[in-house]
N, C-alpha and C positions, 0 to 999 in steps of 0.2 A: 344244640341245634338246630335243631328239627320249626324253633321260634321264629330262627332268623332268615328263615326258608320261604315264611309266609309275613316275613314285613316287621317284623317284632322286636326285632335286631337293631342296634345303630347302623345304621349304613355310614360311610363314609362322603363325606360330600366334596365337588368339583371346586377347586379354587379357582376362585374371583378377584380382578386387581377390578380397582379405580382407576386404573390409567385415559387420562386425559392426553389424546396426543396434542403438542403444540406445535403451530407455524413463529418461526423467529421466523423478523420482516427488519433486515441494518434500518435498509432504506424509508421504510416507516418509523421507526424509533428514531433515525434520526433526524425527519420532517417532522414529529411533532413534537422533540425536547427545542427545534430553531422557532416553530408557530409557539411554543408556550411562552421562551426566550421576548420574542416581540407582544407576546400579549401582557407581558410582566406577572405570569402567574409562577414566578421562581418570587423564592419570599426568600428576602437580601441579608436576615441575619441568618438563617439557617446555612452552615458549615458547608454543607455535599451540597447544594443551590451557588455557592460558588465556586468550590472548586468545579464542575458540573462543566458551569459557565467559561472559566479560567481556561478547562484542559481541551470545549471543544474551539476556542477561538484561536489555540495553537494548529489541532491536528486539520481543521477541512481545509481551511485557504490554500495553506499548501499541496494536497491530495491533490485538491480538484486541481492548482495551474496543472499537474503534471499530466495529466489528460489532454489540455485542450489542444486542438490543433494548432494553435498557432507558437504552443510550446515545442510541440514537437517539429515545426518546421523551421524555429530557430536555431533549434538544438542540431535538426539535420543541414545548417548554413553555416550553422560556427565547426562541426564536425568536417563540413565542405573545405571550406578555410583551414583549419589547422594540414589539411589534408595537402591544399594547396601550396600554400607556408612552406613542409616540409619539404616537399618538391623540388620545391624551387632551391631551395636552401641546400640540399642533396646533389642539384644538376649546377649551381658555384661549386660549390665544394669541388666537387669534379673536373670542372671546367679549369680554377687553380690548380686543384695537383696538375692534368696533364697537359697546363701551359707551363707553370714554374721552379713542376719539381722537376725536370733536367739539368734547370738550370744552377739550382740548388744542388744537386747534386757531383753538376763537373766543376763546380766551386770546391769540393773538397775532395778531388782527384787532386 
């Protein structure tokens, strides 16, 4: 015990970790993959490269088209048209009910 007081014994060391924080930027990764595709850095014989190229061609244009202002305007316009057509049909049904229903009921009496 006397030796451990003077530094002759084994002392526990603090735990250290070799953790290096990393930042993931999906936009940068997507941009880099497009640049690599345009430059032809993908090996055509590599099955993983072919899978990545096919996967990228399906997802990216669809995701981008939904974010455009043109798509949003078209969606708003189509919703308004559906609303107007529905209101017109409801008004026509109401008109025919009020106009012809009393005559129709009198025929059965």
